C-alpha positions in Angstrom: 17.4 -34.7 -63.2 13.7 -35.6 -63.2 14.1 -39.1 -64.6 16.9 -39.9 -62.1 14.8 -38.8 -59.2 12.0 -41.0 -60.4 14.3 -44.0 -60.9 15.7 -43.5 -57.4 12.2 -43.4 -56.0 11.4 -46.6 -57.7 14.5 -48.3 -56.4 13.8 -47.1 -52.9 10.2 -48.3 -53.1 11.3 -51.8 -54.2 14.0 -51.9 -51.5 11.6 -51.0 -48.7 8.7 -53.2 -49.8 10.2 -56.2 -51.8 13.8 -56.5 -50.5 13.3 -60.1 -49.3 11.7 -61.2 -52.6 14.3 -59.5 -54.7 17.2 -61.1 -52.7 15.7 -64.6 -52.8 15.1 -64.2 -56.6 18.7 -63.2 -57.2 20.0 -66.1 -55.1 17.7 -68.5 -57.0 18.9 -67.2 -60.4 22.6 -67.3 -59.3 22.2 -70.9 -58.0 20.6 -72.1 -61.3 23.4 -70.4 -63.3 26.0 -72.1 -61.2 24.3 -75.5 -61.6 24.2 -74.9 -65.4 27.9 -73.9 -65.5 28.9 -76.9 -63.4 27.0 -79.4 -65.5 28.4 -77.9 -68.7 32.0 -78.1 -67.3 31.4 -81.8 -66.2 30.1 -82.7 -69.6 32.9 -81.0 -71.4 35.5 -82.7 -69.2 34.1 -86.2 -69.6 35.4 -87.6 -72.9 33.7 -91.0 -72.4 30.3 -89.5 -73.2 29.2 -89.3 -76.8 28.6 -85.8 -78.4 24.9 -86.6 -78.9 24.5 -87.7 -75.3 26.3 -84.5 -74.1 24.0 -82.4 -76.3 21.0 -84.2 -74.9 22.1 -83.7 -71.3 22.9 -80.0 -71.9 19.5 -79.4 -73.5 17.6 -81.3 -70.8 19.5 -79.6 -68.0 18.8 -76.2 -69.5 15.1 -76.9 -69.9 14.8 -78.3 -66.3 16.6 -75.4 -64.8 14.5 -72.9 -66.8 11.2 -74.5 -65.6 12.6 -74.7 -62.0 13.5 -71.0 -62.2 10.0 -70.1 -63.3 8.5 -72.2 -60.6 10.8 -70.7 -58.0 10.1 -67.1 -59.0 6.4 -67.9 -59.0 6.6 -69.2 -55.4 8.7 -66.3 -54.2 6.4 -63.7 -55.7 3.2 -65.7 -55.2 1.3 -63.1 -53.1 2.2 -60.2 -55.4 1.3 -62.2 -58.5 -2.0 -63.1 -56.9 -2.8 -59.4 -56.3 -1.9 -58.6 -60.0 -4.0 -61.6 -61.2 -7.0 -60.4 -59.4 -6.6 -56.9 -60.8 -6.1 -58.3 -64.3 -9.1 -60.6 -63.9 -11.3 -57.6 -62.9 -9.9 -55.6 -65.8 -10.5 -58.5 -68.3 -14.1 -58.9 -67.1 -14.8 -55.2 -67.5 -13.2 -55.3 -70.9 -15.3 -58.3 -72.0 -18.5 -56.7 -70.8 -17.6 -53.4 -72.6 -16.8 -55.2 -75.9 -19.3 -58.0 -75.8 -21.0 -57.2 -79.1 -17.7 -56.7 -80.8 -16.5 -60.1 -79.6 -19.7 -61.7 -80.7 -19.4 -60.2 -84.2 -15.9 -61.4 -84.5 -17.0 -64.9 -83.3 -19.8 -64.9 -85.8 -17.4 -64.1 -88.6 -15.1 -66.9 -87.4 -18.1 -69.3 -87.4 -19.0 -68.3 -91.0 -15.4 -68.7 -92.1 -14.9 -72.2 -90.5 -18.3 -73.5 -91.5 -18.4 -71.9 -95.0 -22.0 -70.8 -94.3 -22.0 -68.5 -97.3 -19.7 -66.4 -99.6 -19.9 -63.5 -102.0 -22.7 -63.9 -104.5 -24.8 -66.4 -102.5 -28.5 -65.9 -101.9 -29.1 -66.2 -98.2 -31.8 -65.7 -95.6 -30.8 -65.0 -92.0 -33.8 -64.2 -89.8 -35.7 -61.4 -91.5 -32.8 -60.6 -93.8 -33.0 -62.1 -97.3 -30.8 -61.1 -100.2 -27.6 -61.6 -102.3 -24.3 -61.2 -100.5 -22.3 -58.3 -101.8 -19.8 -57.7 -98.9 -18.5 -59.7 -96.0 -16.5 -57.9 -93.2 -15.0 -58.9 -89.9 -18.0 -57.5 -88.1 -20.9 -57.4 -90.5 -22.3 -58.7 -93.8 -24.1 -56.7 -96.5 -26.7 -58.1 -98.9 -28.8 -56.6 -101.7 -32.4 -57.3 -100.5 -34.6 -59.7 -102.4 -38.3 -59.2 -101.9 -40.5 -57.5 -101.0 -41.7 -60.8 -99.5 -40.4 -64.3 -99.1 -42.1 -65.6 -102.3 -40.5 -62.9 -104.5 -37.1 -63.2 -106.2 -36.5 -59.7 -107.4 -34.0 -57.2 -106.2 -35.6 -54.3 -104.3 -32.6 -52.0 -104.7 -32.0 -51.8 -101.0 -28.8 -52.8 -99.2 -29.2 -54.5 -95.8 -26.3 -54.9 -93.3 -26.5 -57.2 -90.3 -23.9 -57.9 -87.6 -22.1 -61.2 -87.8 -23.2 -61.9 -84.2 -26.6 -62.9 -85.7 -24.9 -66.0 -87.1 -24.4 -67.3 -83.5 -28.1 -67.6 -82.8 -29.9 -67.7 -86.2 -29.7 -70.4 -88.8 -28.5 -69.4 -92.2 -30.5 -70.5 -95.3 -28.5 -70.6 -98.5 -30.9 -70.7 -101.3 -28.4 -71.4 -104.0 -26.6 -74.2 -102.2 -27.0 -76.6 -105.2 -25.2 -74.2 -107.5 -26.4 -73.2 -110.9 -29.6 -75.2 -110.7 -31.9 -75.2 -107.7 -35.0 -76.9 -106.4 -37.6 -74.1 -106.4 -41.0 -74.1 -104.6 -44.0 -72.3 -105.9 -47.1 -72.0 -103.6 -50.4 -71.3 -105.4 -53.5 -70.8 -103.1 -56.8 -71.5 -104.8 -60.5 -71.3 -103.9 -62.6 -74.5 -104.0 -64.5 -72.9 -106.9 -61.7 -74.3 -109.0 -61.7 -78.1 -108.7 -58.4 -79.2 -107.2 -57.8 -82.0 -109.7 -58.3 -79.6 -112.6 -56.1 -77.0 -111.0 -53.4 -79.6 -110.4 -53.6 -80.9 -114.0 -53.3 -77.4 -115.4 -50.4 -76.4 -113.1 -48.5 -79.5 -114.0 -49.0 -78.9 -117.7 -47.7 -75.3 -117.3 -44.7 -76.5 -115.2 -43.7 -79.3 -117.7 -43.8 -76.9 -120.6 -41.5 -74.3 -118.9 -39.1 -76.8 -117.3 -38.7 -79.3 -120.1 -35.7 -77.5 -121.7 -33.8 -77.6 -118.4 -34.6 -81.2 -117.2 -31.6 -83.1 -118.6 -29.0 -80.5 -117.6 -30.6 -80.1 -114.2 -30.6 -83.9 -113.7 -26.9 -84.1 -114.5 -26.1 -81.1 -112.3 -27.9 -82.6 -109.3 -26.1 -86.0 -109.8 -22.8 -84.2 -109.8 -23.7 -82.3 -106.6 -24.8 -85.5 -104.9 -21.4 -87.1 -105.6 -19.4 -84.0 -104.7 -21.3 -83.2 -101.4 -22.5 -86.7 -100.5 -26.1 -85.5 -100.2 -29.4 -86.9 -101.3 -31.1 -85.1 -104.1 -34.8 -85.1 -105.0 -36.2 -85.9 -108.5 -35.9 -83.0 -111.0 -39.3 -83.8 -112.5 -42.0 -81.3 -111.6 -44.0 -82.4 -108.5 -47.2 -81.0 -107.1 -48.6 -81.5 -103.6 -52.2 -80.6 -102.5 -52.7 -79.0 -99.1 -56.0 -77.9 -97.6 -55.8 -74.5 -95.9 -59.4 -74.0 -94.6 -63.0 -74.7 -95.7 -62.7 -72.1 -98.6 -59.2 -72.6 -99.9 -56.5 -75.1 -100.7 -52.9 -74.8 -101.8 -51.0 -76.2 -104.7 -47.3 -76.7 -103.8 -45.2 -77.0 -107.0 -41.5 -78.2 -106.9 -39.4 -77.7 -110.0 -35.7 -77.9 -110.9 -34.6 -74.7 -112.8 -31.6 -72.5 -113.3 -31.0 -70.3 -110.2 -30.6 -67.1 -112.2 -34.0 -67.7 -114.0 -36.2 -68.5 -111.0 -38.3 -65.4 -111.1 -38.8 -65.5 -114.9 -39.8 -69.2 -115.0 -42.0 -68.9 -112.0 -43.9 -66.0 -113.6 -44.2 -67.9 -116.9 -45.7 -70.9 -115.1 -48.1 -68.8 -113.1 -49.2 -66.7 -116.1 -49.9 -69.9 -118.2 -51.7 -71.6 -115.4 -53.9 -68.7 -114.5 -54.7 -68.1 -118.1 -56.0 -71.7 -118.4 -57.9 -71.5 -115.0 -59.5 -68.2 -115.7 -59.7 -67.6 -119.5 -60.6 -64.1 -120.6 -64.2 -63.8 -121.7 -65.0 -62.5 -125.1 -65.5 -58.7 -124.9 -68.5 -59.0 -127.2 -70.2 -61.6 -125.0 -69.7 -59.3 -122.0 -71.4 -56.4 -123.9 
């Protein structure tokens, strides 16, 4: 008996408060149904009209009557719909405010997907986060940290997770965009006690020795990437730029083309050879 009482209460409430709207809605629906029935009967009775034309008239009439019915119902219930719309708008605004971060994370994931910013295995840098991508979720991305600073290329063993909302406001740097071979930069600060021209010559010799085995393959790879992605590529030959830092120091900026997986090893080989030439070990007997 409890459900019947509730149903009767609902019917009574609708009759007392919305009887005019309900009556006009029923009259509108009945009128549209009658019009549809009359048009179908007229089309069926008229043999001079082709079947395709009859079908077209029937479909167009049905669609027009359906749109007219929606418009009429909307006009009849306009005030009530306005009240519901205001309530729904307030609810939607509160919901958006409560789930703002969640929505931003989902939006960031969508931006990553549509722009192909990075994928599993890529080496990326987003703000203060730098590492190899190991997991991509709807809300966050996890990387294995590379560091401990920007000039290092070793795994630290730490996993970093950042929300995808970061992608909406922070540029993504993909270090291995060029694939198996990358253009790698090595910064070497030096004191003016080592003549810049001598330091540049020694660094170039160390770079050419380490990079020579990879030059032809790197050149072919870069040419293929240029054709595939329609981008300009720099020369794969080692290049060095000199940059004064202050009155006591200058900086050698070395650019080389090397395999992405061997960046750390080749960089360390070049630095070891260069520093050994710049600062040769003195004979232990001479020091004694």
